[in-house]
LUMNU-724612 format. One record per residue (C-alpha): residue number from 1; x, y, z. Coordinates in pm, 1 decimal, padded with zeros to 6 digits. Layout:
% LUMNU-724612
<pt NUM,<X,Y,Z>>,
...
This chain:
% LUMNU-724612
<pt 1,<00956.9,05560.7,-01110.7>>,
<pt 2,<01235.4,05796.3,-00937.8>>,
<pt 3,<01423.8,05756.5,-00627.8>>,
<pt 4,<01648.7,06004.7,-00482.0>>,
<pt 5,<01955.1,05978.3,-00267.8>>,
<pt 6,<02232.1,06232.2,-00206.2>>,
<pt 7,<02496.1,05967.9,-00259.1>>,
<pt 8,<02487.1,05632.6,-00440.9>>,
<pt 9,<02746.8,05391.3,-00350.5>>,
<pt 10,<02710.8,05088.9,-00659.6>>,
<pt 11,<02878.9,04790.9,-00515.8>>,
<pt 12,<02767.9,04603.3,-00204.3>>,
<pt 13,<03128.4,04408.0,-00104.2>>,
<pt 14,<03343.5,04541.1,00141.5>>,
<pt 15,<03453.7,04824.2,00021.2>>,
<pt 16,<03159.1,04965.0,-00090.9>>,
<pt 17,<02949.6,04916.0,00216.4>>,
<pt 18,<03233.4,05030.7,00426.5>>,
<pt 19,<03215.1,05343.1,00226.9>>,
<pt 20,<02857.4,05348.3,00277.0>>,
<pt 21,<02908.8,05331.0,00681.8>>,
<pt 22,<03151.2,05637.3,00679.6>>,
<pt 23,<02977.8,05846.9,00499.3>>,
<pt 24,<02659.1,05777.1,00742.5>>,
<pt 25,<02857.3,05777.4,01059.1>>,
<pt 26,<03023.8,06149.0,00966.9>>,
<pt 27,<02689.1,06313.2,00802.4>>,
<pt 28,<02410.2,06108.0,00940.2>>,
<pt 29,<02143.4,06392.1,00764.5>>,
<pt 30,<02223.0,06282.2,00421.5>>,
<pt 31,<02051.9,06002.6,00263.5>>,
<pt 32,<02320.8,05690.5,00155.5>>,
<pt 33,<02206.0,05421.2,-00052.5>>,
<pt 34,<02387.7,05149.5,-00170.1>>,
<pt 35,<02324.7,04920.9,-00454.5>>,
<pt 36,<02393.8,04608.9,-00524.8>>,
<pt 37,<02273.7,04204.8,-00585.8>>,
<pt 38,<02137.2,04019.3,-00306.7>>,
<pt 39,<02294.0,03722.0,-00412.4>>,
<pt 40,<02628.4,03859.3,-00478.3>>,
<pt 41,<02760.2,03628.5,-00751.5>>,
<pt 42,<03132.5,03542.6,-00818.8>>,
<pt 43,<03154.0,03851.9,-00541.5>>,
<pt 44,<03516.8,03904.4,-00481.3>>,
<pt 45,<03419.6,03996.3,-00108.7>>,
<pt 46,<03224.4,03707.8,-00047.2>>,
<pt 47,<03472.6,03433.5,-00177.9>>,
<pt 48,<03767.9,03595.2,-00007.8>>,
<pt 49,<03969.7,03472.2,00289.7>>,
<pt 50,<03961.6,03811.3,00379.9>>,
<pt 51,<04348.8,03822.8,00503.7>>,
<pt 52,<04412.0,04137.2,00702.3>>,
<pt 53,<04803.3,04072.6,00563.7>>,
<pt 54,<05002.6,04378.1,00493.2>>,
<pt 55,<05351.6,04249.8,00526.6>>,
<pt 56,<05233.6,03926.8,00446.6>>,
<pt 57,<05157.7,04060.3,00073.2>>,
<pt 58,<05505.7,04207.8,00083.6>>,
<pt 59,<05729.3,04127.6,-00306.9>>,
<pt 60,<06017.1,04238.0,-00455.2>>,
<pt 61,<05760.3,04503.3,-00611.4>>,
<pt 62,<05632.9,04644.1,-00306.8>>,
<pt 63,<05926.5,04908.6,-00253.9>>,
<pt 64,<06046.4,04927.9,-00666.3>>,
<pt 65,<05842.4,05218.8,-00745.4>>,
<pt 66,<05618.7,05550.1,-00570.4>>,
<pt 67,<05335.9,05369.0,-00699.7>>,
<pt 68,<05404.7,05058.5,-00490.4>>,
<pt 69,<05532.8,05272.2,-00182.4>>,
<pt 70,<05212.0,05471.1,-00163.3>>,
<pt 71,<05055.4,05092.6,-00203.7>>,
<pt 72,<05242.6,05003.3,00082.4>>,
<pt 73,<05165.9,05284.8,00286.5>>,
<pt 74,<04751.8,05244.1,00273.4>>,
<pt 75,<04801.4,04880.6,00362.5>>,
<pt 76,<05069.0,04959.5,00651.3>>,
<pt 77,<04773.9,05222.6,00763.5>>,
<pt 78,<04503.0,04972.0,00752.6>>,
<pt 79,<04662.9,04733.3,00976.2>>,
<pt 80,<04706.8,04990.3,01195.1>>,
<pt 81,<04340.9,05064.1,01166.8>>,
<pt 82,<04122.4,04731.3,01172.1>>,
<pt 83,<04124.5,04687.3,01566.8>>,
<pt 84,<03962.2,05031.5,01555.0>>,
<pt 85,<03752.3,04987.9,01253.3>>,
<pt 86,<03598.7,04649.2,01411.8>>,
<pt 87,<03539.3,04825.0,01771.8>>,
<pt 88,<03324.2,05080.2,01615.4>>,
<pt 89,<03153.7,04800.0,01381.7>>,
<pt 90,<03082.7,04589.8,01677.4>>,
<pt 91,<02935.0,04955.1,01827.5>>,
<pt 92,<02705.7,04935.7,01489.4>>,
<pt 93,<02600.5,04635.1,01526.4>>,
<pt 94,<02524.3,04631.2,01897.2>>,
<pt 95,<02734.8,04370.6,02017.8>>,
<pt 96,<03047.4,04196.6,01944.4>>,
<pt 97,<02918.2,03854.2,01824.8>>,
<pt 98,<02876.2,03916.4,01508.9>>,
<pt 99,<03199.8,04005.4,01442.9>>,
<pt 100,<03476.9,03934.5,01672.2>>,
<pt 101,<03378.7,03588.0,01649.8>>,
<pt 102,<03522.3,03520.5,01300.5>>,
<pt 103,<03806.9,03705.0,01419.3>>,
<pt 104,<04194.8,03505.7,01437.3>>,
<pt 105,<04496.6,03711.6,01491.3>>,
<pt 106,<04822.4,03563.1,01370.4>>,
<pt 107,<04978.0,03506.6,01025.9>>,
<pt 108,<05265.2,03243.8,00945.8>>,
<pt 109,<05402.9,03271.6,00655.9>>,
<pt 110,<05532.6,02927.4,00549.5>>,
<pt 111,<05898.1,02926.8,00306.7>>,
<pt 112,<05819.4,02558.7,00151.5>>,
<pt 113,<06105.9,02351.1,00021.6>>,
<pt 114,<05905.2,02302.6,-00267.0>>,
<pt 115,<05850.1,02658.1,-00357.5>>,
<pt 116,<05978.6,02814.1,-00656.4>>,
<pt 117,<06290.3,03122.1,-00683.7>>,
<pt 118,<06006.0,03376.1,-00687.3>>,
<pt 119,<05833.8,03293.2,-00345.0>>,
<pt 120,<06180.9,03293.7,-00220.8>>,
<pt 121,<06268.6,03639.8,-00337.6>>,
<pt 122,<05950.4,03809.7,-00218.4>>,
<pt 123,<06000.8,03577.8,00177.1>>,
<pt 124,<06298.0,03722.0,00196.3>>,
<pt 125,<06143.4,04120.7,00072.3>>,
<pt 126,<05880.0,04048.9,00337.2>>,
<pt 127,<06169.5,03983.4,00664.6>>,
<pt 128,<06338.3,04282.3,00550.7>>,
<pt 129,<06037.7,04512.5,00513.6>>,
<pt 130,<05903.9,04360.1,00856.6>>,
<pt 131,<06240.0,04464.0,01006.2>>,
<pt 132,<06296.9,04822.0,00838.7>>,
<pt 133,<05939.2,04935.1,00955.7>>,
<pt 134,<05944.2,04783.5,01321.6>>,
<pt 135,<05665.3,04561.3,01258.4>>,
<pt 136,<05647.0,04278.9,01557.5>>,
<pt 137,<05785.8,03930.0,01394.9>>,
<pt 138,<06010.5,03646.2,01445.5>>,
<pt 139,<06115.5,03387.3,01315.2>>,
<pt 140,<06000.2,03066.7,01407.8>>,
<pt 141,<06086.7,02665.7,01452.6>>,
<pt 142,<05784.8,02484.3,01164.0>>,
<pt 143,<05747.4,02232.1,01442.3>>,
<pt 144,<05604.7,02501.7,01716.6>>,
<pt 145,<05313.4,02595.8,01440.8>>,
<pt 146,<04999.1,02459.4,01514.5>>,
<pt 147,<04823.1,02330.7,01216.3>>,
<pt 148,<05136.0,02303.3,01016.7>>,
<pt 149,<05164.4,01970.3,00930.0>>,
<pt 150,<05320.1,01907.7,00574.1>>,
<pt 151,<05440.1,01624.0,00415.3>>,
<pt 152,<05753.2,01452.9,00406.0>>,
<pt 153,<05954.4,01656.9,00108.2>>,
<pt 154,<05790.2,01945.3,00187.2>>,
<pt 155,<05837.9,02045.0,00496.1>>,
<pt 156,<05985.6,02475.0,00525.4>>,
<pt 157,<06282.2,02568.9,00558.7>>,
<pt 158,<06144.8,02897.7,00735.5>>,
<pt 159,<05873.5,03025.8,00861.9>>,
<pt 160,<05770.4,03359.7,00954.0>>,
<pt 161,<05565.5,03448.4,01214.8>>,
<pt 162,<05396.7,03839.8,01197.5>>,
<pt 163,<05195.9,03870.5,01523.8>>,
<pt 164,<04982.4,04180.1,01423.8>>,
<pt 165,<04803.9,03962.0,01069.7>>,
<pt 166,<04523.6,03777.7,01047.1>>,
<pt 167,<04207.5,03739.5,00910.2>>,
<pt 168,<03779.0,03791.1,00943.0>>,
<pt 169,<03569.4,03545.1,00779.9>>,
<pt 170,<03463.4,03752.8,00505.0>>,
<pt 171,<03112.6,03629.4,00456.8>>,
<pt 172,<03023.8,03742.2,00898.1>>,
<pt 173,<03191.7,04065.0,00826.3>>,
<pt 174,<03010.7,04144.7,00474.3>>,
<pt 175,<02699.3,04049.7,00707.7>>,
<pt 176,<02779.8,04289.7,00983.7>>,
<pt 177,<02849.5,04592.9,00728.0>>,
<pt 178,<02514.3,04508.9,00584.4>>,
<pt 179,<02364.4,04529.7,00937.2>>,
<pt 180,<02577.6,04832.4,01029.4>>,
<pt 181,<02451.8,04995.5,00771.3>>,
<pt 182,<02098.3,04937.1,00835.9>>,
<pt 183,<02126.0,05089.5,01160.9>>,
<pt 184,<02302.2,05424.8,01006.8>>,
<pt 185,<01999.5,05439.8,00764.9>>,
<pt 186,<02176.7,05343.8,00485.8>>,
<pt 187,<01898.2,05254.3,00191.3>>,
<pt 188,<01991.5,04886.6,00062.0>>,
<pt 189,<01861.1,04854.8,-00255.3>>,
<pt 190,<01938.4,04450.5,-00426.9>>,
<pt 191,<01928.2,04551.5,-00767.8>>,
<pt 192,<02185.2,04600.9,-01033.5>>,
<pt 193,<02278.5,04910.7,-01214.2>>,
<pt 194,<02227.4,04946.2,-01589.7>>,
<pt 195,<02361.6,05292.4,-01613.5>>,
<pt 196,<02464.2,05588.7,-01477.0>>,
<pt 197,<02294.3,05906.9,-01554.1>>,
<pt 198,<02396.4,06254.6,-01632.8>>,
<pt 199,<02240.0,06591.4,-01641.2>>,
<pt 200,<02297.6,06860.7,-01883.0>>,
<pt 201,<02592.3,06957.4,-01709.7>>,
<pt 202,<02764.7,06679.6,-01804.4>>,
<pt 203,<02756.6,06590.6,-01406.7>>,
<pt 204,<02598.4,06222.5,-01325.4>>,
<pt 205,<02312.4,06292.4,-01148.7>>,
<pt 206,<02225.4,05914.7,-01019.6>>,
<pt 207,<02172.9,05585.4,-01131.2>>,
<pt 208,<01918.6,05398.9,-01351.1>>,
<pt 209,<01851.0,05025.9,-01202.5>>,
<pt 210,<01817.6,04716.1,-01458.2>>,
<pt 211,<01434.2,04745.0,-01362.2>>,
<pt 212,<01405.2,05059.5,-01529.4>>,
<pt 213,<01359.3,05256.7,-01221.7>>,
<pt 214,<01655.9,05599.8,-01164.8>>,
<pt 215,<01807.0,05692.7,-00829.6>>,
<pt 216,<01917.7,06070.0,-00874.2>>,
<pt 217,<02199.8,06160.0,-00665.7>>,
<pt 218,<02446.9,06460.7,-00598.1>>,
<pt 219,<02705.4,06213.5,-00590.9>>,
<pt 220,<02779.5,05830.0,-00737.8>>,
<pt 221,<03013.8,05610.8,-00588.1>>,
<pt 222,<03177.7,05326.9,-00803.2>>,
<pt 223,<03276.7,05031.6,-00565.5>>,
<pt 224,<03123.7,04754.3,-00840.2>>,
<pt 225,<03432.8,04540.2,-00870.8>>,
<pt 226,<03478.0,04417.8,-01268.0>>,
<pt 227,<03163.3,04599.0,-01325.3>>,
<pt 228,<03293.6,04956.0,-01272.5>>,
<pt 229,<03483.6,04946.9,-01573.6>>,
<pt 230,<03218.5,04923.0,-01767.6>>,
<pt 231,<02995.3,05170.8,-01625.6>>,
<pt 232,<03292.9,05450.7,-01605.5>>,
<pt 233,<03295.8,05375.0,-01973.1>>,
<pt 234,<02958.4,05505.5,-02053.2>>,
<pt 235,<03045.1,05853.9,-01905.6>>,
<pt 236,<03435.9,05878.2,-01967.6>>,
<pt 237,<03653.8,05877.3,-02355.1>>,
<pt 238,<03800.2,05559.5,-02435.1>>,
<pt 239,<04175.5,05562.6,-02304.9>>,
<pt 240,<04091.1,05767.4,-01976.8>>,
<pt 241,<04116.5,05512.1,-01736.1>>,
<pt 242,<04312.5,05159.2,-01764.7>>,
<pt 243,<04088.5,04883.7,-01817.0>>,
<pt 244,<03910.2,04661.5,-01557.9>>,
<pt 245,<04073.3,04302.4,-01592.4>>,
<pt 246,<03867.2,03959.2,-01470.2>>,
<pt 247,<04122.5,03798.6,-01157.8>>,
<pt 248,<03907.4,03475.8,-01123.1>>,
<pt 249,<03988.2,03273.4,-00779.9>>,
<pt 250,<03871.2,02975.0,-00635.7>>,
<pt 251,<03856.5,02886.3,-00284.0>>,
<pt 252,<03700.3,02642.4,-00056.5>>,
<pt 253,<03585.3,02541.5,00289.3>>,
<pt 254,<03618.5,02252.1,00457.8>>,
<pt 255,<03518.0,02061.0,00762.9>>,
<pt 256,<03774.8,01825.5,01007.6>>,
<pt 257,<03628.6,01553.4,01116.3>>,
<pt 258,<03848.7,01322.6,01334.4>>,
<pt 259,<04148.4,01451.9,01187.3>>,
<pt 260,<04328.1,01632.3,01471.8>>,
<pt 261,<04302.3,02012.6,01602.0>>,
<pt 262,<04346.6,02285.0,01323.8>>,
<pt 263,<04567.9,02535.2,01394.3>>,
<pt 264,<04428.9,02895.4,01494.0>>,
<pt 265,<04623.1,03152.3,01331.5>>,
<pt 266,<04627.4,03197.4,00932.5>>,
<pt 267,<04926.0,02997.7,00750.5>>,
<pt 268,<05013.0,03092.2,00436.1>>,
<pt 269,<05297.8,03122.0,00172.3>>,
<pt 270,<05448.7,03448.4,-00005.4>>,
<pt 271,<05270.2,03569.5,-00300.3>>,
<pt 272,<05418.1,03307.3,-00551.9>>,
<pt 273,<05487.6,03361.5,-00947.8>>,
<pt 274,<05226.2,03521.2,-01134.7>>,
<pt 275,<04965.7,03457.5,-00885.3>>,
<pt 276,<04898.8,03504.5,-00503.4>>,
<pt 277,<05002.1,03269.9,-00225.1>>,
<pt 278,<04851.4,02984.7,-00122.1>>,
<pt 279,<04657.1,02993.5,00251.4>>,
<pt 280,<04452.3,02829.1,00510.2>>,
<pt 281,<04233.4,03066.1,00727.8>>,
<pt 282,<04058.6,02975.8,01018.5>>,
<pt 283,<03672.3,03023.9,01045.3>>,
<pt 284,<03448.7,03084.7,01335.9>>,
<pt 285,<03322.3,02719.0,01292.3>>,
<pt 286,<03541.1,02520.3,01544.2>>,
<pt 287,<03670.8,02272.7,01270.1>>,
<pt 288,<03629.9,02521.0,00939.4>>,
<pt 289,<03918.7,02584.4,00764.4>>,
<pt 290,<03910.6,02819.7,00423.0>>,
<pt 291,<04167.6,02729.4,00159.9>>,
<pt 292,<04203.2,02959.7,-00064.9>>,
<pt 293,<04308.5,03064.8,-00358.5>>,
<pt 294,<04379.2,03053.8,-00729.4>>,
<pt 295,<04433.5,03375.8,-00947.8>>,
<pt 296,<04389.1,03405.2,-01326.9>>,
<pt 297,<04403.4,03683.9,-01480.6>>,
<pt 298,<04147.2,03752.3,-01822.5>>,
<pt 299,<04057.3,04048.2,-02029.7>>,
<pt 300,<03667.2,03898.5,-02069.8>>,
<pt 301,<03509.0,03715.1,-01809.0>>,
<pt 302,<03581.7,03324.5,-01745.2>>,
<pt 303,<03384.4,03088.6,-01782.4>>,
<pt 304,<03502.4,02952.7,-01405.4>>,
<pt 305,<03776.9,02788.6,-01281.6>>,
<pt 306,<04012.5,02517.8,-01458.6>>,
<pt 307,<03993.4,02171.9,-01310.2>>,
<pt 308,<04351.9,02115.8,-01300.5>>,
<pt 309,<04372.3,02501.7,-01120.1>>,
<pt 310,<04168.0,02352.9,-00840.4>>,
<pt 311,<04375.8,02013.9,-00862.9>>,
<pt 312,<04686.0,02170.0,-00765.0>>,
<pt 313,<04557.7,02446.5,-00509.9>>,
<pt 314,<04413.9,02129.4,-00259.9>>,
<pt 315,<04700.8,01914.6,-00363.1>>,
<pt 316,<04953.4,02197.7,-00249.1>>,
<pt 317,<04761.4,02261.8,00077.0>>,
<pt 318,<04743.3,01900.1,00144.3>>,
<pt 319,<05123.1,01899.7,00098.8>>,
<pt 320,<05259.8,02229.8,00204.7>>,
<pt 321,<05024.9,02305.6,00499.3>>,
<pt 322,<04846.0,02016.0,00644.0>>,
<pt 323,<04806.9,01652.7,00539.8>>,
<pt 324,<04486.1,01614.4,00699.0>>,
<pt 325,<04334.4,01861.9,00482.1>>,
<pt 326,<04345.7,01583.7,00245.6>>,
<pt 327,<04077.8,01408.2,00453.8>>,
<pt 328,<03860.9,01622.3,00539.9>>,
<pt 329,<03486.8,01734.4,00381.1>>,
<pt 330,<03450.3,01950.9,00126.4>>,
<pt 331,<03226.5,02258.5,00277.8>>,
<pt 332,<03147.2,02474.8,-00005.2>>,
<pt 333,<03327.2,02591.3,-00356.1>>,
<pt 334,<03384.9,02948.9,-00416.8>>,
<pt 335,<03442.5,03159.3,-00725.1>>,
<pt 336,<03525.9,03512.2,-00676.0>>,
<pt 337,<03618.2,03754.1,-00956.6>>,
<pt 338,<03843.7,04011.6,-00805.0>>,
<pt 339,<03861.6,04378.6,-00981.8>>,
<pt 340,<04230.0,04409.4,-01151.5>>,
<pt 341,<04320.1,04752.6,-01364.4>>,
<pt 342,<04576.0,04699.1,-01648.0>>,
<pt 343,<04866.2,04842.4,-01420.1>>,
<pt 344,<04713.4,04632.7,-01133.0>>,
<pt 345,<04703.7,04971.6,-00921.8>>,
<pt 346,<04339.1,05088.4,-00780.9>>,
<pt 347,<04115.7,05340.9,-00915.1>>,
<pt 348,<04028.6,05556.6,-00607.9>>,
<pt 349,<03872.0,05890.4,-00592.4>>,
<pt 350,<03677.1,06145.2,-00829.8>>,
<pt 351,<03731.4,06214.2,-01184.9>>,
<pt 352,<03692.1,06435.8,-01429.2>>,
<pt 353,<03283.4,06393.6,-01423.3>>,
<pt 354,<03146.2,06564.0,-01166.5>>,
<pt 355,<02961.3,06366.1,-00929.4>>,
<pt 356,<03145.4,06084.0,-01016.5>>,
<pt 357,<03416.5,05925.0,-00801.1>>,
<pt 358,<03630.8,05573.3,-00760.0>>,
<pt 359,<03681.6,05307.2,-00542.3>>,
<pt 360,<03752.9,05010.7,-00714.9>>,
<pt 361,<04053.2,04777.6,-00883.9>>,
<pt 362,<04221.1,04660.4,-00565.7>>,
<pt 363,<04312.0,04350.5,-00665.1>>,
<pt 364,<04412.7,04146.2,-00378.7>>,
<pt 365,<04408.0,04422.3,-00124.4>>,
<pt 366,<04034.5,04567.2,-00101.5>>,
<pt 367,<03906.1,04334.2,00199.2>>,
<pt 368,<04261.1,04468.5,00385.6>>,
<pt 369,<04269.9,04812.7,00292.9>>,
<pt 370,<03834.2,04896.7,00266.5>>,
<pt 371,<03858.2,05088.7,00601.1>>,
<pt 372,<04108.7,05342.7,00487.6>>,
<pt 373,<03962.4,05354.6,00163.0>>,
<pt 374,<03645.0,05414.5,00321.0>>,
<pt 375,<03775.8,05715.9,00552.1>>,
<pt 376,<03945.6,05868.5,00224.0>>,
<pt 377,<03698.4,05860.2,00028.5>>,
<pt 378,<03389.0,05965.8,00275.1>>,
<pt 379,<03629.9,06265.3,00334.9>>,
<pt 380,<03697.1,06354.4,-00002.4>>,
<pt 381,<03325.0,06331.3,-00081.3>>,
<pt 382,<03209.3,06529.2,00219.8>>,
<pt 383,<03437.7,06806.5,00196.4>>,
<pt 384,<03528.1,06828.6,-00124.0>>,
<pt 385,<03894.6,06803.5,-00071.9>>,
<pt 386,<04165.3,06806.1,-00346.5>>,
<pt 387,<04467.2,06561.3,-00250.3>>,
<pt 388,<04776.1,06707.3,-00203.1>>,
<pt 389,<05097.7,06553.1,-00302.3>>,
<pt 390,<05176.8,06384.4,-00028.4>>,
<pt 391,<04864.7,06135.2,00030.5>>,
<pt 392,<04926.2,05824.7,-00094.3>>,
<pt 393,<04594.5,05840.3,-00282.6>>,
<pt 394,<04725.5,06089.9,-00508.9>>,
<pt 395,<04907.4,05790.1,-00672.6>>,
<pt 396,<04595.1,05632.8,-00711.8>>,
<pt 397,<04359.8,05921.7,-00962.5>>,
<pt 398,<04102.9,05659.4,-01209.9>>,
<pt 399,<04225.7,05884.3,-01499.3>>,
<pt 400,<04591.4,05816.9,-01574.2>>,
<pt 401,<04785.4,05584.5,-01830.7>>,
<pt 402,<04872.1,05216.9,-01736.5>>,
<pt 403,<05156.6,05293.9,-01421.3>>,
<pt 404,<05436.6,05158.6,-01544.9>>,
<pt 405,<05713.6,05020.2,-01280.4>>,
<pt 406,<05985.8,04883.3,-01516.8>>,
<pt 407,<06090.0,04945.6,-01868.6>>,
<pt 408,<05921.7,04682.3,-02157.5>>,
<pt 409,<06237.5,04476.8,-02196.5>>,
<pt 410,<06272.3,04426.8,-01769.6>>,
<pt 411,<05879.4,04340.0,-01808.7>>,
<pt 412,<06000.6,04090.3,-02074.1>>,
<pt 413,<06288.1,03932.3,-01873.0>>,
<pt 414,<06076.3,03939.2,-01502.2>>,
<pt 415,<05770.2,03785.4,-01685.8>>,
<pt 416,<05957.4,03481.3,-01851.2>>,
<pt 417,<06124.1,03397.4,-01507.0>>,
<pt 418,<05785.5,03438.0,-01350.8>>,
<pt 419,<05651.0,03226.0,-01617.2>>,
<pt 420,<05960.1,02951.7,-01595.4>>,
<pt 421,<05897.7,02924.5,-01225.4>>,
<pt 422,<05515.8,02917.2,-01284.5>>,
<pt 423,<05572.7,02587.6,-01456.4>>,
<pt 424,<05771.9,02451.4,-01161.4>>,
<pt 425,<05523.1,02516.5,-00859.0>>,
<pt 426,<05308.7,02334.5,-01109.0>>,
<pt 427,<05527.1,02048.4,-01147.0>>,
<pt 428,<05759.3,02070.6,-01464.1>>,
<pt 429,<06142.8,01927.0,-01391.3>>,
<pt 430,<06389.9,01922.5,-01632.2>>,
<pt 431,<06670.6,01645.1,-01650.2>>,
<pt 432,<06938.3,01700.0,-01369.6>>,
<pt 433,<07196.0,01815.4,-01611.3>>,
<pt 434,<06999.9,02133.5,-01714.2>>,
<pt 435,<06881.4,02402.4,-01518.2>>,
<pt 436,<06538.4,02593.8,-01551.6>>,
<pt 437,<06716.6,02830.9,-01854.3>>,
<pt 438,<06583.0,02577.4,-02159.3>>,
<pt 439,<06174.6,02722.6,-01997.9>>,
<pt 440,<06293.5,03039.2,-01944.9>>,
<pt 441,<06413.1,03124.1,-02325.7>>,
<pt 442,<06111.4,02954.8,-02429.6>>,
<pt 443,<05891.3,03176.3,-02242.9>>,
<pt 444,<06100.8,03428.7,-02315.9>>,
<pt 445,<06044.5,03438.2,-02686.1>>,
<pt 446,<05722.9,03425.9,-02623.3>>,
<pt 447,<05630.5,03708.2,-02424.5>>,
<pt 448,<05875.0,03904.6,-02675.0>>,
<pt 449,<05657.0,03831.3,-02941.6>>,
<pt 450,<05345.3,03939.9,-02742.0>>,
<pt 451,<05499.7,04271.8,-02659.4>>,
<pt 452,<05591.4,04345.2,-03039.3>>,
<pt 453,<05244.6,04247.8,-03126.7>>,
<pt 454,<05121.7,04562.2,-02948.1>>,
<pt 455,<05304.4,04832.3,-03196.4>>,
<pt 456,<05380.0,05071.1,-02946.2>>,
<pt 457,<05357.6,04831.2,-02536.5>>,
<pt 458,<05338.2,04979.7,-02226.9>>,
<pt 459,<05557.9,04702.4,-01965.9>>,
<pt 460,<05231.1,04478.4,-01781.3>>,
<pt 461,<05327.9,04314.3,-01467.7>>,
<pt 462,<05427.2,03972.0,-01472.5>>,
<pt 463,<05048.2,03867.7,-01365.0>>,
<pt 464,<04890.3,04060.0,-01650.2>>,
<pt 465,<05072.1,03833.8,-01925.1>>,
<pt 466,<05222.5,03516.8,-01783.3>>,
<pt 467,<04844.8,03296.9,-01833.9>>,
<pt 468,<04749.9,03438.3,-02135.6>>,
<pt 469,<05015.8,03497.2,-02396.2>>,
<pt 470,<05251.4,03193.4,-02347.1>>,
<pt 471,<05099.8,02958.9,-02588.5>>,
<pt 472,<05038.1,03139.5,-02918.1>>,
<pt 473,<04748.9,02853.1,-03006.6>>,
<pt 474,<04534.4,02923.1,-02714.1>>,
<pt 475,<04614.9,03322.6,-02747.2>>,
<pt 476,<04241.6,03515.3,-02744.3>>,
<pt 477,<04282.2,03718.9,-03037.3>>,
<pt 478,<03977.0,03965.7,-02931.2>>,
<pt 479,<04189.3,04015.2,-02562.0>>,
<pt 480,<04514.1,04108.2,-02788.6>>,
<pt 481,<04270.5,04347.2,-03047.1>>,
<pt 482,<04100.4,04488.7,-02729.8>>,
<pt 483,<04440.2,04576.3,-02574.5>>,
<pt 484,<04558.5,04731.7,-02911.9>>,
<pt 485,<04295.8,04936.1,-02941.6>>,
<pt 486,<04297.2,05077.4,-02551.8>>,
<pt 487,<04675.7,05155.1,-02597.4>>,
<pt 488,<04581.0,05360.8,-02883.9>>,
<pt 489,<04334.2,05559.3,-02679.5>>,
<pt 490,<04485.1,05587.1,-02417.0>>,
<pt 491,<04761.1,05823.9,-02570.2>>,
<pt 492,<04534.6,05997.1,-02783.8>>,
<pt 493,<04353.2,06079.7,-02462.0>>,
<pt 494,<04671.8,06144.4,-02247.0>>,
<pt 495,<04861.5,06271.2,-02534.1>>,
<pt 496,<05093.5,06063.9,-02410.2>>,
């Protein structure tokens, strides 16, 4: 049995549905199909805190390299676009209730007294960026932040209020996008794509589903998160595209009962060493809150989240944000897998195979940047345009060598700093007569040995290296071998 569509979007998360809705708005005469499993097991979108944070995500890396600057430019554009995007979505679904009920405005970024050096440096970078770009913000007294009630010894040193940033309820927004897609005539296909189909010319001509059905299409958009990498590998040569890693994150929603009022704003920390920021997000329910998140990056799909990481996340939320969270009731545990290319930069736009476009690899930025990605993909597909040099998306071409924002020696040193800071965040303490230098030296030796084992390495982001290669006894030799093989293939393919 063969179906027919003009455009097939593979993936029914926030990015995929947003792309489909935007195409349907602009070209209602086209038949658009979205393929994705109804259950969305471990999908990033439905497990996300869905923070609309741009300046809240700034780190010391944000202004360090042209590609990092481009990602920041996309995030700033998304921050400006979200009110308009939500209004259009409300119009699509015929009312405000489905979307606005989950809207929460304002983000307070706390610099906890128990945070490490990396978080402090990122907080300073955040304040500097907000000032440079004229983003409405102010430093506020911690006691004036509703819902911020940390334990003694964990009170914040500084609090930054970002007025325009906030969050939506990820589950509610995905449901609203689904409804908007249906209202716009998009076909939702509850299935998984097994393979990409190719015409005799070599162009992608559709998809084959897991039940054997085929759907022909003039264009296929890969927005299937971590699954996008394996599908792309079916039609592109080895080494053409950076491999897609699995960023496993854990979050929990809780319900407060007789524990005082919750905050009405997002409260979060800066991004920390080797991971994302701790965050507490209000949900649509009067007493519900979302707590997130962990981030462990692996080459293969992980079995789940380590118990120790779950324990650390809950302890830190109770200590650094609100003591009352410790006596709230767990409502739901959620695990999602973020799609993370090896260099941590997204894969957006067309490739050398006609008919195939990418909208994936968005790491932590997918939900926030989804309206801008949707507009860009719709323009690219409908107008058959090529990005000019001033378009930030030109930096995210899928076929590339891994983007290196520093040299390998710099990466070794930086990753060692992140590793030592991570150990501090996890509770490691040196004797009073020593600083953290021994921890950093220990990590530096192991990270250097890892890089030397790669033969001809490229500089990788600290979070990609930190969790996997510190302990030689725990190294996944298969992952190291996969990385070596990919780097050889990439140099051959790209002639580097």
